[in-house]
Predicted model as a PDB file, atoms N, CA, C, CB and O in Angstrom, pLDDT in the B-factor column:
MODEL        1                                                                  
ATOM      1  N   UNK A   1    -137.279 -97.459  99.392  1.00 90.00           N  
ATOM      2  CA  UNK A   1    -136.367 -98.662  98.893  1.00 90.00           C  
ATOM      3  C   UNK A   1    -136.915 -98.982  97.200  1.00 90.00           C  
ATOM      4  CB  UNK A   1    -136.648-100.231 100.080  1.00 90.00           C  
ATOM      5  O   UNK A   1    -136.107 -99.218  96.301  1.00 90.00           O  
ATOM      6  N   UNK A   2    -138.151 -98.944  97.024  1.00 94.00           N  
ATOM      7  CA  UNK A   2    -138.307 -99.319  95.601  1.00 94.00           C  
ATOM      8  C   UNK A   2    -137.708 -98.307  94.650  1.00 94.00           C  
ATOM      9  CB  UNK A   2    -139.767 -99.497  95.267  1.00 94.00           C  
ATOM     10  O   UNK A   2    -137.159 -98.736  93.636  1.00 94.00           O  
ATOM     11  N   UNK A   3    -137.764 -96.859  94.901  1.00 96.00           N  
ATOM     12  CA  UNK A   3    -137.282 -95.931  94.197  1.00 96.00           C  
ATOM     13  C   UNK A   3    -136.231 -95.979  93.835  1.00 96.00           C  
ATOM     14  CB  UNK A   3    -137.360 -95.048  94.574  1.00 96.00           C  
ATOM     15  O   UNK A   3    -135.955 -95.684  92.672  1.00 96.00           O  
ATOM     16  N   UNK A   4    -135.183 -96.424  94.851  1.00 96.00           N  
ATOM     17  CA  UNK A   4    -134.005 -96.396  95.045  1.00 96.00           C  
ATOM     18  C   UNK A   4    -133.327 -97.425  93.733  1.00 96.00           C  
ATOM     19  CB  UNK A   4    -133.797 -96.802  96.582  1.00 96.00           C  
ATOM     20  O   UNK A   4    -132.499 -97.174  92.857  1.00 96.00           O  
ATOM     21  N   UNK A   5    -134.049 -98.576  94.046  1.00 96.00           N  
ATOM     22  CA  UNK A   5    -133.479 -99.950  93.364  1.00 96.00           C  
ATOM     23  C   UNK A   5    -134.080 -99.856  91.563  1.00 96.00           C  
ATOM     24  CB  UNK A   5    -134.308-101.618  94.400  1.00 96.00           C  
ATOM     25  O   UNK A   5    -133.629-100.430  90.572  1.00 96.00           O  
ATOM     26  N   UNK A   6    -135.203 -98.929  91.692  1.00 97.00           N  
ATOM     27  CA  UNK A   6    -135.599 -98.968  90.057  1.00 97.00           C  
ATOM     28  C   UNK A   6    -134.300 -97.983  89.360  1.00 97.00           C  
ATOM     29  CB  UNK A   6    -137.481 -98.124  89.702  1.00 97.00           C  
ATOM     30  O   UNK A   6    -133.646 -98.215  88.343  1.00 97.00           O  
ATOM     31  N   UNK A   7    -134.196 -96.683  90.422  1.00 98.00           N  
ATOM     32  CA  UNK A   7    -133.233 -95.903  89.644  1.00 98.00           C  
ATOM     33  C   UNK A   7    -131.547 -96.537  89.542  1.00 98.00           C  
ATOM     34  CB  UNK A   7    -133.263 -94.409  90.379  1.00 98.00           C  
ATOM     35  O   UNK A   7    -130.728 -96.151  88.708  1.00 98.00           O  
ATOM     36  N   UNK A   8    -131.299 -97.564  90.581  1.00 97.00           N  
ATOM     37  CA  UNK A   8    -129.929 -97.741  90.208  1.00 97.00           C  
ATOM     38  C   UNK A   8    -129.910 -98.982  89.299  1.00 97.00           C  
ATOM     39  CB  UNK A   8    -128.985 -97.891  91.475  1.00 97.00           C  
ATOM     40  O   UNK A   8    -128.940 -99.192  88.571  1.00 97.00           O  
ATOM     41  N   UNK A   9    -130.969 -99.803  89.335  1.00 97.00           N  
ATOM     42  CA  UNK A   9    -130.953-100.841  88.034  1.00 97.00           C  
ATOM     43  C   UNK A   9    -131.295-100.119  87.077  1.00 97.00           C  
ATOM     44  CB  UNK A   9    -131.884-102.090  88.014  1.00 97.00           C  
ATOM     45  O   UNK A   9    -131.673-100.999  86.302  1.00 97.00           O  
ATOM     46  N   UNK A  10    -131.493 -98.890  86.385  1.00 98.00           N  
ATOM     47  CA  UNK A  10    -131.842 -98.336  84.948  1.00 98.00           C  
ATOM     48  C   UNK A  10    -130.586 -97.725  85.018  1.00 98.00           C  
ATOM     49  CB  UNK A  10    -133.253 -97.313  84.624  1.00 98.00           C  
ATOM     50  O   UNK A  10    -129.871 -97.778  84.017  1.00 98.00           O  
ATOM     51  N   UNK A  11    -130.207 -97.177  85.987  1.00 98.00           N  
ATOM     52  CA  UNK A  11    -128.899 -96.265  86.133  1.00 98.00           C  
ATOM     53  C   UNK A  11    -127.647 -97.313  85.316  1.00 98.00           C  
ATOM     54  CB  UNK A  11    -128.488 -95.909  88.122  1.00 98.00           C  
ATOM     55  O   UNK A  11    -127.014 -97.149  84.273  1.00 98.00           O  
ATOM     56  N   UNK A  12    -127.659 -98.354  86.277  1.00 98.00           N  
ATOM     57  CA  UNK A  12    -126.718 -99.447  85.581  1.00 98.00           C  
ATOM     58  C   UNK A  12    -126.977 -99.851  84.460  1.00 98.00           C  
ATOM     59  CB  UNK A  12    -126.593-100.568  86.177  1.00 98.00           C  
ATOM     60  O   UNK A  12    -126.033 -99.912  83.672  1.00 98.00           O  
ATOM     61  N   UNK A  13    -128.358-100.272  83.991  1.00 97.00           N  
ATOM     62  CA  UNK A  13    -128.058-100.854  82.615  1.00 97.00           C  
ATOM     63  C   UNK A  13    -127.920 -99.831  81.886  1.00 97.00           C  
ATOM     64  CB  UNK A  13    -129.030-101.753  82.001  1.00 97.00           C  
ATOM     65  O   UNK A  13    -126.964-100.132  81.172  1.00 97.00           O  
ATOM     66  N   UNK A  14    -128.341 -98.549  81.527  1.00 97.00           N  
ATOM     67  CA  UNK A  14    -128.004 -97.288  80.689  1.00 97.00           C  
ATOM     68  C   UNK A  14    -126.581 -97.096  80.810  1.00 97.00           C  
ATOM     69  CB  UNK A  14    -128.765 -95.956  81.156  1.00 97.00           C  
ATOM     70  O   UNK A  14    -126.219 -96.571  79.757  1.00 97.00           O  
ATOM     71  N   UNK A  15    -125.555 -97.270  81.608  1.00 98.00           N  
ATOM     72  CA  UNK A  15    -124.266 -97.019  81.875  1.00 98.00           C  
ATOM     73  C   UNK A  15    -123.168 -97.802  81.831  1.00 98.00           C  
ATOM     74  CB  UNK A  15    -124.243 -96.657  82.801  1.00 98.00           C  
ATOM     75  O   UNK A  15    -122.060 -97.358  81.532  1.00 98.00           O  
ATOM     76  N   UNK A  16    -123.474 -99.422  82.222  1.00 97.00           N  
ATOM     77  CA  UNK A  16    -122.478-100.175  82.306  1.00 97.00           C  
ATOM     78  C   UNK A  16    -122.373-100.769  80.807  1.00 97.00           C  
ATOM     79  CB  UNK A  16    -122.656-101.157  83.462  1.00 97.00           C  
ATOM     80  O   UNK A  16    -123.306-100.783  80.005  1.00 97.00           O  
ATOM     81  N   UNK A  17    -120.911-101.315  80.546  1.00 97.00           N  
ATOM     82  CA  UNK A  17    -120.477-101.384  79.351  1.00 97.00           C  
ATOM     83  C   UNK A  17    -121.308-102.976  78.831  1.00 97.00           C  
ATOM     84  CB  UNK A  17    -118.693-101.273  79.388  1.00 97.00           C  
ATOM     85  O   UNK A  17    -121.524-103.908  79.605  1.00 97.00           O  
ATOM     86  N   UNK A  18    -121.699-102.957  77.238  1.00 95.00           N  
ATOM     87  CA  UNK A  18    -122.412-104.448  76.883  1.00 95.00           C  
ATOM     88  C   UNK A  18    -121.627-105.049  77.401  1.00 95.00           C  
ATOM     89  CB  UNK A  18    -122.666-105.022  75.469  1.00 95.00           C  
ATOM     90  O   UNK A  18    -120.438-104.835  77.639  1.00 95.00           O  
ATOM     91  N   UNK A  19    -122.676-106.335  77.723  1.00 95.00           N  
ATOM     92  CA  UNK A  19    -121.749-107.790  78.226  1.00 95.00           C  
ATOM     93  C   UNK A  19    -122.485-107.758  79.587  1.00 95.00           C  
ATOM     94  CB  UNK A  19    -119.662-107.683  78.382  1.00 95.00           C  
ATOM     95  O   UNK A  19    -123.108-108.711  80.055  1.00 95.00           O  
ATOM     96  N   UNK A  20    -122.318-106.398  80.232  1.00 97.00           N  
ATOM     97  CA  UNK A  20    -122.255-106.468  82.076  1.00 97.00           C  
ATOM     98  C   UNK A  20    -123.701-107.169  82.342  1.00 97.00           C  
ATOM     99  CB  UNK A  20    -122.180-104.564  83.064  1.00 97.00           C  
ATOM    100  O   UNK A  20    -124.669-107.294  81.591  1.00 97.00           O  
ATOM    101  N   UNK A  21    -123.490-107.584  83.697  1.00 97.00           N  
ATOM    102  CA  UNK A  21    -124.821-108.520  84.187  1.00 97.00           C  
ATOM    103  C   UNK A  21    -125.451-107.761  85.504  1.00 97.00           C  
ATOM    104  CB  UNK A  21    -124.302-110.304  84.686  1.00 97.00           C  
ATOM    105  O   UNK A  21    -124.867-107.273  86.471  1.00 97.00           O  
ATOM    106  N   UNK A  22    -126.437-107.814  85.286  1.00 98.00           N  
ATOM    107  CA  UNK A  22    -127.416-106.766  86.501  1.00 98.00           C  
ATOM    108  C   UNK A  22    -127.872-108.410  87.208  1.00 98.00           C  
ATOM    109  CB  UNK A  22    -129.322-105.363  85.594  1.00 98.00           C  
ATOM    110  O   UNK A  22    -127.855-109.510  86.656  1.00 98.00           O  
ATOM    111  N   UNK A  23    -128.222-108.069  88.483  1.00 97.00           N  
ATOM    112  CA  UNK A  23    -128.787-109.276  89.387  1.00 97.00           C  
ATOM    113  C   UNK A  23    -129.284-108.349  90.493  1.00 97.00           C  
ATOM    114  CB  UNK A  23    -127.574-110.566  89.957  1.00 97.00           C  
ATOM    115  O   UNK A  23    -128.823-107.269  90.862  1.00 97.00           O  
ATOM    116  N   UNK A  24    -130.342-109.044  90.929  1.00 96.00           N  
ATOM    117  CA  UNK A  24    -131.273-108.864  92.333  1.00 96.00           C  
ATOM    118  C   UNK A  24    -131.328-109.677  93.063  1.00 96.00           C  
ATOM    119  CB  UNK A  24    -132.513-108.674  92.288  1.00 96.00           C  
ATOM    120  O   UNK A  24    -131.865-110.707  92.654  1.00 96.00           O  
ATOM    121  N   UNK A  25    -130.834-109.663  94.456  1.00 94.00           N  
ATOM    122  CA  UNK A  25    -131.258-110.801  95.145  1.00 94.00           C  
ATOM    123  C   UNK A  25    -132.191-110.659  96.535  1.00 94.00           C  
ATOM    124  CB  UNK A  25    -130.015-111.494  95.439  1.00 94.00           C  
ATOM    125  O   UNK A  25    -131.642-110.468  97.619  1.00 94.00           O  
ATOM    126  N   UNK A  26    -133.419-110.751  96.429  1.00 92.00           N  
ATOM    127  CA  UNK A  26    -134.655-110.089  97.264  1.00 92.00           C  
ATOM    128  C   UNK A  26    -134.741-111.746  98.030  1.00 92.00           C  
ATOM    129  CB  UNK A  26    -136.411-109.327  96.098  1.00 92.00           C  
ATOM    130  O   UNK A  26    -134.531-112.872  97.578  1.00 92.00           O  
ATOM    131  N   UNK A  27    -135.193-111.188  99.513  1.00 88.00           N  
ATOM    132  CA  UNK A  27    -135.538-112.337  99.880  1.00 88.00           C  
ATOM    133  C   UNK A  27    -137.165-113.211  99.346  1.00 88.00           C  
ATOM    134  CB  UNK A  27    -135.398-112.062 101.291  1.00 88.00           C  
ATOM    135  O   UNK A  27    -138.192-112.591  99.070  1.00 88.00           O  
ATOM    136  N   UNK A  28    -137.060-114.368  99.317  1.00 83.00           N  
ATOM    137  CA  UNK A  28    -138.267-114.956  98.763  1.00 83.00           C  
ATOM    138  C   UNK A  28    -139.648-114.546  98.699  1.00 83.00           C  
ATOM    139  CB  UNK A  28    -138.361-115.912  99.244  1.00 83.00           C  
ATOM    140  O   UNK A  28    -140.486-114.677  97.806  1.00 83.00           O  
ATOM    141  N   UNK A  29    -139.714-113.872 100.166  1.00 82.00           N  
ATOM    142  CA  UNK A  29    -141.155-113.341 100.021  1.00 82.00           C  
ATOM    143  C   UNK A  29    -141.692-111.953  99.704  1.00 82.00           C  
ATOM    144  CB  UNK A  29    -141.703-113.570 101.108  1.00 82.00           C  
ATOM    145  O   UNK A  29    -142.793-111.407  99.632  1.00 82.00           O  
ATOM    146  N   UNK A  30    -140.598-111.680  99.571  1.00 87.00           N  
ATOM    147  CA  UNK A  30    -140.778-110.543  98.476  1.00 87.00           C  
ATOM    148  C   UNK A  30    -140.971-110.444  97.068  1.00 87.00           C  
ATOM    149  CB  UNK A  30    -139.904-109.926  98.497  1.00 87.00           C  
ATOM    150  O   UNK A  30    -141.394-109.457  96.465  1.00 87.00           O  
ATOM    151  N   UNK A  31    -140.606-111.617  96.558  1.00 86.00           N  
ATOM    152  CA  UNK A  31    -141.012-112.039  95.028  1.00 86.00           C  
ATOM    153  C   UNK A  31    -142.316-112.443  94.981  1.00 86.00           C  
ATOM    154  CB  UNK A  31    -140.190-113.213  94.410  1.00 86.00           C  
ATOM    155  O   UNK A  31    -142.616-113.019  93.935  1.00 86.00           O  
ATOM    156  N   UNK A  32    -143.389-112.287  95.985  1.00 83.00           N  
ATOM    157  CA  UNK A  32    -144.659-112.809  95.847  1.00 83.00           C  
ATOM    158  C   UNK A  32    -145.441-111.916  95.086  1.00 83.00           C  
ATOM    159  CB  UNK A  32    -145.261-113.088  97.079  1.00 83.00           C  
ATOM    160  O   UNK A  32    -145.150-110.721  95.138  1.00 83.00           O  
ATOM    161  N   UNK A  33    -146.609-112.383  94.222  1.00 87.00           N  
ATOM    162  CA  UNK A  33    -147.375-111.284  93.724  1.00 87.00           C  
ATOM    163  C   UNK A  33    -147.896-110.233  94.896  1.00 87.00           C  
ATOM    164  CB  UNK A  33    -148.583-111.902  92.943  1.00 87.00           C  
ATOM    165  O   UNK A  33    -147.896-110.669  96.048  1.00 87.00           O  
ATOM    166  N   UNK A  34    -148.244-109.170  94.718  1.00 90.00           N  
ATOM    167  CA  UNK A  34    -149.253-107.900  95.679  1.00 90.00           C  
ATOM    168  C   UNK A  34    -147.895-107.306  96.687  1.00 90.00           C  
ATOM    169  CB  UNK A  34    -150.972-108.854  97.034  1.00 90.00           C  
ATOM    170  O   UNK A  34    -148.070-106.305  97.382  1.00 90.00           O  
ATOM    171  N   UNK A  35    -146.682-107.965  96.677  1.00 90.00           N  
ATOM    172  CA  UNK A  35    -145.801-107.287  97.804  1.00 90.00           C  
ATOM    173  C   UNK A  35    -145.283-106.053  96.666  1.00 90.00           C  
ATOM    174  CB  UNK A  35    -144.320-108.493  98.630  1.00 90.00           C  
ATOM    175  O   UNK A  35    -145.457-106.008  95.448  1.00 90.00           O  
ATOM    176  N   UNK A  36    -144.468-104.932  97.739  1.00 93.00           N  
ATOM    177  CA  UNK A  36    -143.980-104.043  96.693  1.00 93.00           C  
ATOM    178  C   UNK A  36    -142.863-104.125  95.923  1.00 93.00           C  
ATOM    179  CB  UNK A  36    -143.858-103.032  97.118  1.00 93.00           C  
ATOM    180  O   UNK A  36    -142.820-103.459  94.888  1.00 93.00           O  
ATOM    181  N   UNK A  37    -141.761-104.964  96.301  1.00 94.00           N  
ATOM    182  CA  UNK A  37    -140.739-105.494  95.476  1.00 94.00           C  
ATOM    183  C   UNK A  37    -141.377-105.808  93.880  1.00 94.00           C  
ATOM    184  CB  UNK A  37    -140.156-106.883  96.254  1.00 94.00           C  
ATOM    185  O   UNK A  37    -141.217-105.217  92.813  1.00 94.00           O  
ATOM    186  N   UNK A  38    -142.262-107.164  94.307  1.00 91.00           N  
ATOM    187  CA  UNK A  38    -142.679-107.862  93.004  1.00 91.00           C  
ATOM    188  C   UNK A  38    -143.425-106.880  92.364  1.00 91.00           C  
ATOM    189  CB  UNK A  38    -143.518-109.201  93.152  1.00 91.00           C  
ATOM    190  O   UNK A  38    -143.012-106.753  91.211  1.00 91.00           O  
ATOM    191  N   UNK A  39    -144.566-105.953  92.677  1.00 93.00           N  
ATOM    192  CA  UNK A  39    -145.537-104.760  91.768  1.00 93.00           C  
ATOM    193  C   UNK A  39    -144.560-103.813  91.438  1.00 93.00           C  
ATOM    194  CB  UNK A  39    -146.888-103.891  92.644  1.00 93.00           C  
ATOM    195  O   UNK A  39    -144.267-103.631  90.256  1.00 93.00           O  
ATOM    196  N   UNK A  40    -143.955-103.111  92.454  1.00 96.00           N  
ATOM    197  CA  UNK A  40    -143.285-101.758  91.841  1.00 96.00           C  
ATOM    198  C   UNK A  40    -141.580-101.876  91.499  1.00 96.00           C  
ATOM    199  CB  UNK A  40    -143.516-100.451  93.069  1.00 96.00           C  
ATOM    200  O   UNK A  40    -140.884-100.872  91.347  1.00 96.00           O  
ATOM    201  N   UNK A  41    -141.151-103.015  91.427  1.00 96.00           N  
ATOM    202  CA  UNK A  41    -139.717-103.586  90.730  1.00 96.00           C  
ATOM    203  C   UNK A  41    -139.745-104.390  89.925  1.00 96.00           C  
ATOM    204  CB  UNK A  41    -138.828-104.160  91.451  1.00 96.00           C  
ATOM    205  O   UNK A  41    -139.436-104.040  88.786  1.00 96.00           O  
ATOM    206  N   UNK A  42    -140.051-105.525  90.124  1.00 94.00           N  
ATOM    207  CA  UNK A  42    -139.951-106.251  89.053  1.00 94.00           C  
ATOM    208  C   UNK A  42    -140.671-106.171  87.688  1.00 94.00           C  
ATOM    209  CB  UNK A  42    -140.133-107.236  89.482  1.00 94.00           C  
ATOM    210  O   UNK A  42    -140.198-106.503  86.601  1.00 94.00           O  
ATOM    211  N   UNK A  43    -142.120-105.579  87.986  1.00 94.00           N  
ATOM    212  CA  UNK A  43    -142.825-105.416  86.574  1.00 94.00           C  
ATOM    213  C   UNK A  43    -142.337-103.888  86.058  1.00 94.00           C  
ATOM    214  CB  UNK A  43    -144.698-105.536  86.725  1.00 94.00           C  
ATOM    215  O   UNK A  43    -142.754-103.376  85.019  1.00 94.00           O  
ATOM    216  N   UNK A  44    -141.663-103.445  86.702  1.00 96.00           N  
ATOM    217  CA  UNK A  44    -140.968-101.861  86.135  1.00 96.00           C  
ATOM    218  C   UNK A  44    -139.776-102.235  85.527  1.00 96.00           C  
ATOM    219  CB  UNK A  44    -140.533-100.612  87.391  1.00 96.00           C  
ATOM    220  O   UNK A  44    -139.502-102.097  84.335  1.00 96.00           O  
ATOM    221  N   UNK A  45    -138.921-102.823  86.598  1.00 96.00           N  
ATOM    222  CA  UNK A  45    -137.317-102.747  85.753  1.00 96.00           C  
ATOM    223  C   UNK A  45    -136.806-104.377  85.670  1.00 96.00           C  
ATOM    224  CB  UNK A  45    -135.876-101.649  86.864  1.00 96.00           C  
ATOM    225  O   UNK A  45    -135.597-104.588  85.577  1.00 96.00           O  
ATOM    226  N   UNK A  46    -137.558-105.277  85.699  1.00 96.00           N  
ATOM    227  CA  UNK A  46    -137.459-106.517  85.852  1.00 96.00           C  
ATOM    228  C   UNK A  46    -136.734-107.317  84.508  1.00 96.00           C  
ATOM    229  CB  UNK A  46    -138.838-106.930  86.187  1.00 96.00           C  
ATOM    230  O   UNK A  46    -136.027-108.324  84.479  1.00 96.00           O  
ATOM    231  N   UNK A  47    -137.278-106.326  83.300  1.00 97.00           N  
ATOM    232  CA  UNK A  47    -136.497-106.835  82.121  1.00 97.00           C  
ATOM    233  C   UNK A  47    -135.245-106.058  81.883  1.00 97.00           C  
ATOM    234  CB  UNK A  47    -137.335-106.793  80.855  1.00 97.00           C  
ATOM    235  O   UNK A  47    -134.609-106.124  80.832  1.00 97.00           O  
ATOM    236  N   UNK A  48    -134.922-105.319  82.910  1.00 97.00           N  
ATOM    237  CA  UNK A  48    -133.309-105.014  82.862  1.00 97.00           C  
ATOM    238  C   UNK A  48    -132.346-105.944  83.589  1.00 97.00           C  
ATOM    239  CB  UNK A  48    -133.017-103.628  83.486  1.00 97.00           C  
ATOM    240  O   UNK A  48    -131.118-105.902  83.513  1.00 97.00           O  
ATOM    241  N   UNK A  49    -133.147-106.860  84.365  1.00 97.00           N  
ATOM    242  CA  UNK A  49    -131.896-107.870  84.928  1.00 97.00           C  
ATOM    243  C   UNK A  49    -131.788-109.177  84.390  1.00 97.00           C  
ATOM    244  CB  UNK A  49    -131.990-108.164  86.427  1.00 97.00           C  
ATOM    245  O   UNK A  49    -132.770-109.733  83.899  1.00 97.00           O  
ATOM    246  N   UNK A  50    -130.653-109.720  84.446  1.00 97.00           N  
ATOM    247  CA  UNK A  50    -130.419-110.569  83.771  1.00 97.00           C  
ATOM    248  C   UNK A  50    -130.202-111.766  84.438  1.00 97.00           C  
ATOM    249  CB  UNK A  50    -129.602-110.228  83.083  1.00 97.00           C  
ATOM    250  O   UNK A  50    -129.758-112.756  83.856  1.00 97.00           O  
ATOM    251  N   UNK A  51    -130.595-111.740  86.079  1.00 96.00           N  
ATOM    252  CA  UNK A  51    -130.408-112.873  86.795  1.00 96.00           C  
ATOM    253  C   UNK A  51    -131.446-112.180  87.907  1.00 96.00           C  
ATOM    254  CB  UNK A  51    -128.717-113.337  87.211  1.00 96.00           C  
ATOM    255  O   UNK A  51    -131.473-111.018  88.313  1.00 96.00           O  
ATOM    256  N   UNK A  52    -132.194-113.189  88.211  1.00 94.00           N  
ATOM    257  CA  UNK A  52    -132.831-113.007  89.979  1.00 94.00           C  
ATOM    258  C   UNK A  52    -132.554-114.033  90.889  1.00 94.00           C  
ATOM    259  CB  UNK A  52    -134.497-112.973  90.141  1.00 94.00           C  
ATOM    260  O   UNK A  52    -133.164-115.101  90.832  1.00 94.00           O  
ATOM    261  N   UNK A  53    -131.597-113.783  91.810  1.00 94.00           N  
ATOM    262  CA  UNK A  53    -131.615-114.828  93.010  1.00 94.00           C  
ATOM    263  C   UNK A  53    -132.361-114.431  93.899  1.00 94.00           C  
ATOM    264  CB  UNK A  53    -130.403-115.124  93.669  1.00 94.00           C  
ATOM    265  O   UNK A  53    -132.227-113.286  94.332  1.00 94.00           O  
ATOM    266  N   UNK A  54    -133.319-115.272  94.383  1.00 88.00           N  
ATOM    267  CA  UNK A  54    -134.062-115.178  95.593  1.00 88.00           C  
ATOM    268  C   UNK A  54    -133.036-115.845  96.511  1.00 88.00           C  
ATOM    269  CB  UNK A  54    -135.559-115.885  95.552  1.00 88.00           C  
ATOM    270  O   UNK A  54    -132.175-116.650  96.157  1.00 88.00           O  
ATOM    271  N   UNK A  55    -133.267-115.373  97.775  1.00 85.00           N  
ATOM    272  CA  UNK A  55    -132.820-115.840  98.980  1.00 85.00           C  
ATOM    273  C   UNK A  55    -133.786-116.567  99.752  1.00 85.00           C  
ATOM    274  CB  UNK A  55    -132.343-114.834  99.700  1.00 85.00           C  
ATOM    275  O   UNK A  55    -134.795-116.038 100.220  1.00 85.00           O  
ATOM    276  N   UNK A  56    -133.404-118.089  99.924  1.00 74.00           N  
ATOM    277  CA  UNK A  56    -134.353-118.812 100.670  1.00 74.00           C  
ATOM    278  C   UNK A  56    -133.816-118.873 102.120  1.00 74.00           C  
ATOM    279  CB  UNK A  56    -134.598-120.225 100.051  1.00 74.00           C  
ATOM    280  O   UNK A  56    -134.685-118.894 102.992  1.00 74.00           O  
ATOM    281  N   UNK A  57    -132.885-118.895 102.408  1.00 72.00           N  
ATOM    282  CA  UNK A  57    -132.763-118.656 103.929  1.00 72.00           C  
ATOM    283  C   UNK A  57    -133.389-118.250 104.689  1.00 72.00           C  
ATOM    284  CB  UNK A  57    -132.102-118.131 104.265  1.00 72.00           C  
ATOM    285  O   UNK A  57    -133.723-117.091 104.441  1.00 72.00           O  
ATOM    286  N   UNK A  58    -133.830-118.710 105.745  1.00 65.00           N  
ATOM    287  CA  UNK A  58    -134.526-118.030 106.865  1.00 65.00           C  
ATOM    288  C   UNK A  58    -135.891-117.255 106.283  1.00 65.00           C  
ATOM    289  CB  UNK A  58    -133.448-116.936 107.589  1.00 65.00           C  
ATOM    290  O   UNK A  58    -136.492-116.420 106.959  1.00 65.00           O  
ATOM    291  N   UNK A  59    -136.238-117.593 105.127  1.00 65.00           N  
ATOM    292  CA  UNK A  59    -137.576-117.148 104.607  1.00 65.00           C  
ATOM    293  C   UNK A  59    -138.954-117.721 104.462  1.00 65.00           C  
ATOM    294  CB  UNK A  59    -137.380-116.891 103.585  1.00 65.00           C  
ATOM    295  O   UNK A  59    -139.218-118.676 105.192  1.00 65.00           O  
ATOM    296  N   UNK A  60    -139.608-117.412 103.875  1.00 66.00           N  
ATOM    297  CA  UNK A  60    -141.214-117.984 103.525  1.00 66.00           C  
ATOM    298  C   UNK A  60    -141.106-119.188 103.076  1.00 66.00           C  
ATOM    299  CB  UNK A  60    -142.088-117.215 102.407  1.00 66.00           C  
ATOM    300  O   UNK A  60    -142.140-119.785 103.374  1.00 66.00           O  
ATOM    301  N   UNK A  61    -140.472-119.781 102.575  1.00 66.00           N  
ATOM    302  CA  UNK A  61    -140.241-121.167 101.795  1.00 66.00           C  
ATOM    303  C   UNK A  61    -139.330-121.707 102.332  1.00 66.00           C  
ATOM    304  CB  UNK A  61    -139.923-121.177 100.396  1.00 66.00           C  
ATOM    305  O   UNK A  61    -138.536-121.085 103.038  1.00 66.00           O  
ATOM    306  N   UNK A  62    -139.252-123.028 102.102  1.00 66.00           N  
ATOM    307  CA  UNK A  62    -138.079-124.092 102.505  1.00 66.00           C  
ATOM    308  C   UNK A  62    -138.117-125.241 101.234  1.00 66.00           C  
ATOM    309  CB  UNK A  62    -138.450-124.936 104.231  1.00 66.00           C  
ATOM    310  O   UNK A  62    -138.663-126.343 101.175  1.00 66.00           O  
ATOM    311  N   UNK A  63    -137.472-124.650 100.462  1.00 64.00           N  
ATOM    312  CA  UNK A  63    -137.553-125.563  99.115  1.00 64.00           C  
ATOM    313  C   UNK A  63    -136.974-126.582  99.122  1.00 64.00           C  
ATOM    314  CB  UNK A  63    -137.109-125.077  97.989  1.00 64.00           C  
ATOM    315  O   UNK A  63    -137.080-127.261  98.100  1.00 64.00           O  
ATOM    316  N   UNK A  64    -135.983-127.207 100.454  1.00 68.00           N  
ATOM    317  CA  UNK A  64    -135.443-128.425 100.864  1.00 68.00           C  
ATOM    318  C   UNK A  64    -136.647-129.646 101.183  1.00 68.00           C  
ATOM    319  CB  UNK A  64    -134.551-128.068 102.163  1.00 68.00           C  
ATOM    320  O   UNK A  64    -136.689-130.809 100.781  1.00 68.00           O  
ATOM    321  N   UNK A  65    -137.746-128.765 102.210  1.00 69.00           N  
ATOM    322  CA  UNK A  65    -138.783-129.675 102.831  1.00 69.00           C  
ATOM    323  C   UNK A  65    -139.838-129.488 101.797  1.00 69.00           C  
ATOM    324  CB  UNK A  65    -139.282-129.285 104.415  1.00 69.00           C  
ATOM    325  O   UNK A  65    -140.368-130.544 101.451  1.00 69.00           O  
ATOM    326  N   UNK A  66    -140.323-128.290 101.157  1.00 66.00           N  
ATOM    327  CA  UNK A  66    -141.077-128.367 100.237  1.00 66.00           C  
ATOM    328  C   UNK A  66    -141.350-128.645  98.876  1.00 66.00           C  
ATOM    329  CB  UNK A  66    -141.270-127.809 100.341  1.00 66.00           C  
ATOM    330  O   UNK A  66    -142.349-128.950  98.226  1.00 66.00           O  
ATOM    331  N   UNK A  67    -140.254-128.460  98.670  1.00 65.00           N  
ATOM    332  CA  UNK A  67    -140.194-129.053  96.851  1.00 65.00           C  
ATOM    333  C   UNK A  67    -140.190-127.724  96.188  1.00 65.00           C  
ATOM    334  CB  UNK A  67    -141.799-130.127  96.129  1.00 65.00           C  
ATOM    335  O   UNK A  67    -140.128-126.614  96.716  1.00 65.00           O  
ATOM    336  N   UNK A  68    -140.274-128.072  94.826  1.00 63.00           N  
ATOM    337  CA  UNK A  68    -140.367-126.855  93.893  1.00 63.00           C  
ATOM    338  C   UNK A  68    -141.542-126.654  93.370  1.00 63.00           C  
ATOM    339  CB  UNK A  68    -139.523-126.883  92.823  1.00 63.00           C  
ATOM    340  O   UNK A  68    -141.782-127.295  92.347  1.00 63.00           O  
ATOM    341  N   UNK A  69    -142.292-126.002  93.744  1.00 62.00           N  
ATOM    342  CA  UNK A  69    -144.182-125.788  93.075  1.00 62.00           C  
ATOM    343  C   UNK A  69    -144.965-126.391  94.229  1.00 62.00           C  
ATOM    344  CB  UNK A  69    -144.740-126.918  91.310  1.00 62.00           C  
ATOM    345  O   UNK A  69    -146.182-126.210  94.215  1.00 62.00           O  
ATOM    346  N   UNK A  70    -144.501-126.988  95.087  1.00 53.00           N  
ATOM    347  CA  UNK A  70    -145.121-127.657  96.140  1.00 53.00           C  
ATOM    348  C   UNK A  70    -145.260-129.432  95.681  1.00 53.00           C  
ATOM    349  CB  UNK A  70    -146.665-126.827  96.398  1.00 53.00           C  
ATOM    350  O   UNK A  70    -146.246-130.154  95.831  1.00 53.00           O  
ATOM    351  N   UNK A  71    -144.127-129.731  95.186  1.00 52.00           N  
ATOM    352  CA  UNK A  71    -144.117-130.933  94.408  1.00 52.00           C  
ATOM    353  C   UNK A  71    -143.646-131.865  95.775  1.00 52.00           C  
ATOM    354  CB  UNK A  71    -142.986-130.890  92.903  1.00 52.00           C  
ATOM    355  O   UNK A  71    -144.065-133.008  95.958  1.00 52.00           O  
ATOM    356  N   UNK A  72    -142.825-131.254  96.572  1.00 46.00           N  
ATOM    357  CA  UNK A  72    -142.274-132.127  97.485  1.00 46.00           C  
ATOM    358  C   UNK A  72    -140.918-132.687  97.204  1.00 46.00           C  
ATOM    359  CB  UNK A  72    -143.136-133.132  97.645  1.00 46.00           C  
ATOM    360  O   UNK A  72    -140.397-133.469  97.999  1.00 46.00           O  
TER     361      UNK A  72                                                      
ENDMDL                                                                          
END                                                                             
């Protein structure tokens, strides 16, 4: 999946018309440090993304309960 995401993201950025937007929508635990998506995708091709939209449903965090940044 890592190779696929990096190749598709780079391919889209290089071939889409100017002004096109590229997004990723990973599950929230995947954007934690030391996870393959974070280490091998975001650090490699994250600069080519316009938006990163984590999916919080049924995931690791519960923003409604936990707040943002543990603020409650």
